[in-house]
Phi, psi and omega in degrees: 000144176293146179267103183259005178283135176297132182293315184248117188251012184217166182272131174295152177289140179278154181288127181206096181277358181277131181219208189290331181290321179292315180303318178297310183298314178299316182299322177300317178292316180299320178295330182288335180080002178250089186280343178214141178253002183279142161221146173283182183096211185237017179279179183291340180277006173305327181268006173095177181285185185289331180283319174304308181299322176292316177298318178292325175298316180293320178294322173304314181291319180298317186262000176055056175238164181278328184226133171226119187242110180289154178216166183282350172195160176291335175299311176304318180302316177301313179299319179295316182298319179287324180296328179292345176273356182053058183285155175254159177302131182092347173303148184249143175229125183274138174210157180291144177295330177272094172193173184284147185300341177305323181302311179291321182295323179299318180296308180299332180301328179262014184059027174266173188246118174284132181242117192269138181241151180286167179247165176278140186281345181275325184230356171074013177264169183303135174280107189287332173297314177294326177302316180299324183292339182271350184289132177229186182293342183267352182288124179245346180195163169237137173261117178264113183259116181275074190294136179068006184102007183254129183288153173288175175273086187291333176304310178294323179298315178295326177295317178301315181304312184288322184289323187248003178056051178243172178260158175240123171250132176259118171267092181257029181311319184265000195227036178301128184077359171301148181235150172235121182050044179069012176238146181292138173302148181084349185266356187232013177252187180297306175214137176219189175167175185227158181262146169241029171301159192302336178251015172281179185303314166235154186213154176241020189094285168227154178149172181187176179217141174261137182238135172201160174251005185259118186297319184291318177298323182297315178298318179295321183291323176288330172291319181294324181296325194228058167072341176069013180297330182282358180293343176298339182267002183262155173267356179279112181305320181300324182276337179295334182271007186277149167241156183233190186223180173252085177257024191280137174278140182277170183290324180298308180298322179293322176298319172297316181301320178300320176287321180296324179300331177293337186261355189303312186302310183292329178293317180294314181300316182295321179295321180291322179295319175300315179297319179299315182289326175298311184298317182296331183272329188260343188293342180280349186282133183297131172077009177252117177268119185239161180302139181287146180296335178295343180281358187298326184279347179245327180277144181244000170057059166300311165244162171252099187269144179223169170211158178263142175269105185290344175288332181256339180239106183270345184295146177294141183298321180301326179293319181296311178299318174303314179294325174293318176293329179293330176278000176100002177295126183247159175078023181280134177238132180240011175201164179219161189297130172247096187296332185292346180266357180294143186301327183300328184271358173291331179296330185266009182059030177265355180271118184208128175303332181268350187292313186225062186296325179292316179301318182291316176303317178298310184299314191280331191227331196235336192279129172223144177215161169246124185280083184297337184298342186245000181237148174243094191261143174251180184297327177292319178302316180297318180299320183289323176300315180296321183295319179296313173305312178303317183293317179297315181299318181291324182292327182267004179062041177270358183289153183294000000 
């Protein structure tokens, strides 16, 4: 008799790293009455209050970098990072089409031009060979997005940087503590950083941090964060022409961030354990490509990304996703933002079916992921997810 019983009959626990420690820290700030320590201008409060400065100091120590500059969102961080490069109108910045729209918006903010690059089908990060083909005399930088928690190929990116005299910005919003060659992503490029948005590995509600080892960039980033009024005091002509924003992080968020940072290692280890168990259970399924177990030491699994081998699986992806959800699998994602297809970029002749064919193939036919960022899974949850996949594969006759 057919098995018509739903495999997963309950709701998975939602990911929530906020606890008593954060409540105590936030309450302490509220009771102090000083919710922000920032002032613009040239005084000592230009760098923020005591919790902002303590949080930044701890971030510098954790990631072993010279400068950590907190901001009120990673979107603000991207705007500041690009601004620190002093782009001119018409300058070009290459970025992968699979990324959050903030990357493109940050480029447009400075009247620069986003140039979209295709991604690699095996790890979903920017295809560096294709990126090289997009470099022109107007190219000033590449934004490397460590998508889903997986590092880009930084060796090749650094080669591009040296060969073409361009800058590298790391968008490691989804990849805090991910590593490339035993170094944290974002710590060895011109400017990088992480997001503290509500569904990242650790969060302050909204927030982010910029990372750099370059003294000049650090000064520019701080000016851009806090209105740039103190640029009048500098002898650097490049900085005298700056205008800034209010990208300042509050004291409550910083106090919460200090407590969250203490939990980061355990959160990442738990996420990797879930990914490892998913891989062990799913890798035997015909036509399903899963992350390799060797990635565990570098990947931090914001998403658990997979793809279908269309030579072995002819069934439409939408049907597979529908059946998995019917069996109770939660947090499934079957497509990701392809920025080159947004209508706004059609005006700039950047919309092209040939431009990012791998990204479009993944979105249309092969990409599936589980959004681990919103779930708190245990071993039993993972076993049931694997069982649901096995049931769907059997139902669709994908078994060997």
